[in-house]
N, C-alpha and C positions, 0 to 999 in steps of 0.2 A: 336846195328844193325848198319853198316855202314851205313857213306850216300847215296851209291847210293841203296840202301836197302831199303831207306827211302818211302814213299809213294810221288811216281810222278805226280805233276798236268798235264795233258797233252792236252796242248790247242793248237790252232788252228796252231800257229806256229811252236810247235813240231810238226807236221806234215808236215809242206812245207820246200820246199827245202832250204830253208834260200840264197836267191841270195840279194846279197846287192845294194841297190841301189846307179847310176853310182853318184850322189851326196856326196856318201861316200869318193868318190875320191877330190870333189873340197872341200870339207868344211875342211878337214886338214888343219890346223894351218901351214903356209908356203909356201901353194900350191894357187895358184891364179882361179878365175871361166874362163869360158870360155866365152868370147864373137869376137864377128864377128869385124873384120877389117873395120875401115870405107870408103865405095864405095869412087875409085876416078877417074881423066878422065879428059880431055878438055872439057868446056863450051859444052851443045850440047849435048854432047854424051852420053849412055844411063843411064849408071856411073853417072856420074851427076845431070841430073834429077832425081833420083834416092836421089837426096840428095839437091832434092828442089831448084838447080841454071840453069836447063835448060833453056837455050836462053838469062840468065845473063850476063855481062860483068863480066871481069876477077876482076877489082877490086868488081864491087860488088857484086861475089861471094869471093872472101878475106874478104869482110867485115864483111859476114855471116858464114863463117867457124868458126870464134874462138868461135863466140856466142853457135855455135851445139857443138864444140868439148868442151864446158865449160857444156855441159845438156849432152855429152854422159862421163859414165868414162872411164876410164883409161884402153885399152885393158892390160892385163896382160900374157907375153907365158907361158903357161904349163912349170913343171918342170918335168924332166925324169918318175919321180915314180910317178905323177897324167897322164902321158900320158897311161905310163902300166896299172895304175890301170883301164881308162877310156877304155882303147880298151882289157880290159879281160872282164871287165862287159859288155861293147856293146857286145862281142861275148855271151856271157852268156846270153841277152836277146837273142839274137838272132839265139840260138842255133845254134852256130859255135865251136868249140873243137880246129881244125887248124891256127882260127886267135889268140885264146886265147893264143894257145900254141906259136906258131909265134913271142907274144908279152913277153911272158914267156922266151920266147930263145931272146930276144934284151937284156931283163930283164938279165941275168947270162950272157952274152955276154962285158954287160955295167957297169956289179957289180951294179944296180942299185936294190934298196930292196923293196917285194913286200910286204903288211900288208899278218897279218894270213886271213882275211874275203876274201882278193883277191886270193890269195890260194885255199880259200875251192867253190870257187867261180869256178877256174879252175877246180878244183878236180871233181865240179857238173860236167860240162861239159867230164872230161874224164870218165868216170862214168856210161854215158851215158843221162846224162840228163832226161830229164821228161819221157822218153822213155825205161826207164832200168827195169822196171818190165814189161814191153810187150814183151822186149828181152827173158827173164827168162822164160814165159812162150810158146813164138813162137820166135824162135831162129833166126826166120827169117824177125820176124818183122821191118819196117822201107826200108827195099831194098825189096819189091814189092810181096815176100813171094816164086816167084818162085825161082826152082832149081837151074837156072842159073843163079840166084840171089845171091843163097845163097852161092856161091862159089865163088864170082866173087871177082875184088880188092877193093868193097866196105865195105865187109867181111874182108878183110886183113885190113883193114884201122880202122875199128873198134876195131880190136884185137891190132893195134900200136899204136892206142890212151890212151887204159885200159892201158896197158904197158908204155908211155910215165907216167899215171900219178902212176904206183906204183912210178916208177922211180922219182917223185917230193917229192914221201911221204919219198923214202932212203934216197934223196938230205935235204931234211928238217930234219930227225934225223942226220943225220953226219956235220948237219952245227948246232945241238943243238936245235933248231926252236921248237913251242911248237907245238904237233901235237894233236889236239884237235877228239874231238866228229864225228863234219862233216868230217873231213880226214880218222876215223877209218869207218863212212858209206859207205863213197864213194870206200873205199876199200872192206867192204863187197858187194855193187851191185856192183864192177867189180868180183868179185866173184862168186856171184849168176847171170851175168850175163854169164859166163864161164860153169856154169853146178858147180860148184865148192862149194854145200850146207854145205861142211863139213869146210872145209876152211873162209867160210861166219859166219859160226856159230862163231868158235875160233876165229874169229879177235873180234866181239861182243862179248864174255866171255874176252877175250883180255882188251878191251875197259873198260868191269867191276870190272876186279879188278886192270887196274890203277887207275879207280874213285876212289877207297877206298886209294890212297896213293897221289893223284890231287882233292882235291876235288870241284876245279873252272871246272873238265872233270865230265860233267853228262847223262849217254848214256837216251837215249829218244828210244820209241818206236821204228821208225826210224833205227835205229839201228840194229834193232833184226828182222825187215821183210825182208832182204834180205837172212838171211836164213830159214827164217819159208815160203818163195816164193818159195824158189828153193827147199825144201824137198818135199814142195808139188805139184812142177811144175815133180821132178824124181821119186813123186806116194809111197815117205816112209812115211808114217801115224806115226808109233812112233817116227819117229826123228821131225817131225812135233809136236807132244805134247809135245819135252821133252821143244820145242823152247815154245810152251804154257804153259808150266809146269813155266819156268823160269819167264816169263812177267807174270801169276797171284805173283811169287813169291815176284814182283817187285811191283805190283798192278799198272800195267799199264793198263789205260782203252783201252782196244782194240775199234777197229773202226769195222763197217760191213765186209771190205773188209779183215780183216781178221781175220772175223767167216767164210766167204765166202769160204777163201782157205782149213778151219780147215774141214769146211764139203764137199769139194769136195775129197778132200785127202784121205777124211773116206772110198768112195767106191774103195780105194784102200788095203781092209784087216785090216780094223780100226773093234775092238771089238764093238760088241752092247754096252758095257759099254761106250767106249771112248765115242759114237757118242751121244748116247740118254743123257750123260754129256751133253756133249756139244750142243745138243740142247736146252736142261731146260734152258742154262747162256744165249744162243740164245736169250727164251722167255724172259728173265728177262731183257735183254740188248737192244734189238732192238723192235723195232716197226714195221711199214711195211717196205718190203725191196727190195729191187734196182733188177733189171734181171740178174742181177749172181750172185746174191744169189736165186734166184729161179733157176737157171740152174744149181749150184753146189745141191741143194733138189734134184732137179730131178732126177741126175746124180747118186747118192745116193741113192734112193728108186728104181731104175731101177738096180742098178749093181744085182752081181753075190755075193757081199761081203753083201749087203740088204737081201736076198732072203738066205742066209745061215743061218745069223743072228739068233738065241732062238727072240723068242718074249716076251716082258716085260711082257704083262698080257698074259695068253695062253686062258683065261677063252673067252675074247674077241676077241683074233687077232689072232688065231690060236700059232700053235708051229712053228713060220715060213712063211717062204715059202716067195713068191714074192706077190708085192705089186703092184696096181694102179694107177698111176698118174695120173691127171686129173685138168684141170681147172675147179673151181666151182665159187658158189655164195653164198652168207648168208644172208638169210633174215633179217627181222626187229626184228625178235625175239633170230638173232642167228643162225637158222640151216640152218647145210649146207645139200648147190642140190643134192651130189655125194655120200653123206655115213648117211645121214641123222642124222647124231653127232651133240649135243649143246654144244654151243663153251657156256665158265664161264666169268662174269666181275671179272678180276684179277688186282688187286690193291698192291700197296707197299707194301710190307713182315715190318714185328711188331718194327725192329729191323732199319727199313730203314727210318719210318718216322721221330727219332729224328736226323737221321745222315744230312736225303735234308734242315730240317729246321735249324740246325745250319748251310752248308752251304752258306744258305738262311742269313740268319743273318751275318757270317761272308762277304762276299760279299757287303751288307749294310754298312755295318760299313767301309769297306774299302774306299768305295764311298763318305760317308756323309761327307760334307762340315766340318759339327760338330757332331763326333763322337757323342757324346753322346744323340745327338736327338733318336737315331734308339735307344739305350739302353733305353732309357726314355722308350720308345715305348713296350721294351719288357716286363719293368717294370708295364708298364699300363696294360698288358694284363693278366702278372702272376698275378691282384688285381681283375679285372674284367672278363674275357676270361674263358675256350675260348669259340669262338663265331661259332656257325652251319652256316651259310649264311654270306656271305662277299658284302657288293655290292660296285663295283666299283663308283663311284658317277659321275666322270669324264665322264668318257663309256656311262653309263645312261643316264645322263642331255644329253650330246651333241647328241645323237641318233636320226637320220631325222630331224635336225636343218639346213640342209644345204640350206636351203631356203632364200626369201630376210627380212623375217622379221623372220626367227629363231634365238632364244637367249639360252644359259643355260638353260634348263626344269629342275628346283627344283621338278618340279608338275608331271616328268616323274620319278626321285627318288621317291617321296610319293608316288606312285602306286605302284612301285616295291614292296616297305617298307609293303605298305596296302597286299600287293598281296599274301605274304610271311607269316603274320601273320594272316589272313586269312584259308589260305591254309595247312600252318605249324604252329599250334599254339604253340606248345613244341620247336620249336629253337629258338634257338638265335639266334641275329643280328645283326652286325656291321656296320653304313656307311663310309667309308672313302672318305676324300678328301680334298684336297692339299692347306691351309691354305690360298692362293694367289687367291684363289674362292670367298672366306669370303668376301672382299675388294670390290669386283667389285658389279653392281648395283644389276640383276638377285637378288645377296643373302640378299639384305635389303628391299627387296619386302615382306611386310607384312603376305603371305603364306608361303612364304621360311622361314621367321625367327622362324616363329611360328613352319614347322618343325625342325628346327637345333633345338629349345629351347628344345624342346619334348627327341628329340635324345640325345643331352645332359644328363639331367633329367635324363634318365633313360640309362646313361653312352653306350648309343649303338650309338655312335660318336666319330671321330676321323679326329682331323685338323691335317696331312701332314708338318712340318714344312719348311720353309723357306729355301732354300736350298735342299730338302729333296725331294726324286724323289718317289713317291704314290705307283709305283708299286712293291718295296720291300712290301709295307707298307703291305698293303691287300693280298700280295703272300706268304707272312711269315703266320700273322694271320689264313689264309686258311688250312696253312700245317700242324700249330700248333693243331688245331681242329684236324689232322687224318682222321679217313675214313669217321666221320662226316661233317666234311666243304668242302663250296664249295662254290665256288664264283662267282658272275654274274656280265657276264661282255661277251662285244663280241670281247675283243682286242684277239689279235692272237697269242699273243707275239712271235714275230718275230724278237724284238730288240734285238739289239748287248746286252743287258743286260742278256738276258730270255736264248743265246749263251752258257754263261759263265754255267748256269746250267748242272750240269752230265745228260746226254737223257734218260736213265734206270730209272731215278725216275721222270723229267721234264713229257716229253713225256707220259707215264703213268697216269701220276695222272693229266695232262689237257684231258686226256677221260675220266677220272670218275669222276671229281670234278669240269669239267670246264662245269658253267649252260650256254648259250646261247640264247636271247630273240629277242620277237620282241613287237612294240606294233599295235593294232585294235584300235576303236572307243569305245570298251568294257576295255583294258587295255594291259598289260605285257600280250607278250602270252610264255611262258619255256620251251624252248626245252631241254629237260632230256637229259641225257646219254642215246646209247641204252644195250640193257643188256648183253654185254659183249664186252670185248676189243681187241679192234685188233690187234692183237702182234699175234706172234708162240704159238699153243698151238698143247695137246697131249688131244686129246680128249679120253672119254670112249669107245667109239667104237671102239677103239685103233687107230684110223686116227689120222697124223699130219697135219696141217694145218698153210696153211705161206700166208700171206696177201701180195700181192704187193702194192709201194708204186704209179705203174704208175696211176692204175684204180681201184674198187673196186673189181676187182679177187681176189681168192683166188687161191692157191693149193695146193690141197688136196691127199695125201699118206693115201690108203687104204688096210690094208693086202684082198689080193685077195680072201679070205678063206669068205670077206662078200658077196660076192659073187655081 
């Protein structure tokens, strides 16, 4: 398999537009940082007062000035290359392509070199900046949307700016300058904005072919989204699914935005098989949905395409026919208020557990100060695990302790341990705590020592070493336990480290395996997961259910034959 066909990890940076910081201009060797020139003026003037010499004699000012100059770094004039860089970067931040092009024209006239990353920012602007996708789906976006504006000089400017971008890439090629992924992506966005979907797709495939010869050029999801967006905007489902098939072959992780566009284009003649396969993928990849995705679902199920498609389950939903789409609520037991269908608990599939656990271990090992620490924990788990119940001891011990005499409460940890051993005696429990907590006074109390020693004897305690993040340890152990593993913690796991995990695994795992808790006078109260999973579901009644991210509502699409 060629490098471009290997699995690509799409991180947040791969989805951003990649505007470089202006600091990259001043950090270049041989260029100078920008400093303000010292204010000057006669004694008593405003500029002199700013220097602290207002009202002083000329002699006093002269005596003070050398001392101030010693403290002040010597100002240096920017090189022409740095001036061009700063001008283009500033224009990129301001969304001003004309200012960026003016700086580029000056550089060409004066033969000032421009770095590739700076040119990429210029091309980003020429391609429409952050609003390129809006113009694909709404050609009048950015000009008020009026008929007059769509034929105004503003539109002519946009066309001219995009042409300048194409000319810049052509000029780069004539000078044998590298044309990388961001340049190809900018060209594809320009084509998509001009409703040239085929050209946008051809550019993405050209980039893919070039990556086979130039391993440093790595295609990204954003390289293909212009073609996908344009095909969807043009109502061409077969071509949109052709792009989708290539994205799957490249093993790119699509975001909700791409799924929403694909679902929307299904209303324009996609087959039932295409649509239902897409919906099943979305059910695996996504949890709650944004308004655009809900709108796409509504558009499909109220379309003539959906009405004409044969039903997947004739006994439940009839042989095709219209659909009724309504906002619904779901009871605590998982019953839909409109169709009466029962939502199901949906967990990771068998092969996904190992993939998820391996991903956690890989990230943990990459971030450990001492790589062998996490490997030692894995070996310890092999000997003593798996554990059904994982206790995030720090989270439990600190719960409700934000009062004057509050402290790290080992009594609360003990209460949770006792609760699970009484309520679930068949479960195997592990308490995870950072080693740093063991050296502090709360851990030296007799009751705490008794608890810790007992847990150690039972191989039910693991102290994560110094320099380690205990989050990786309890999460890995819980996932290693598979469907039986439960984590006791109120940690919402919104930290950066958790964002690195594949959402399709992590979010569903949280729903089914995270047990939240509180305490009352009698002890811990455990909040168990609901009997259903919040994600797209196809019910036995034939209905499709879509959960909204904004609130607890659902969109229910039920066959009209249900009445």
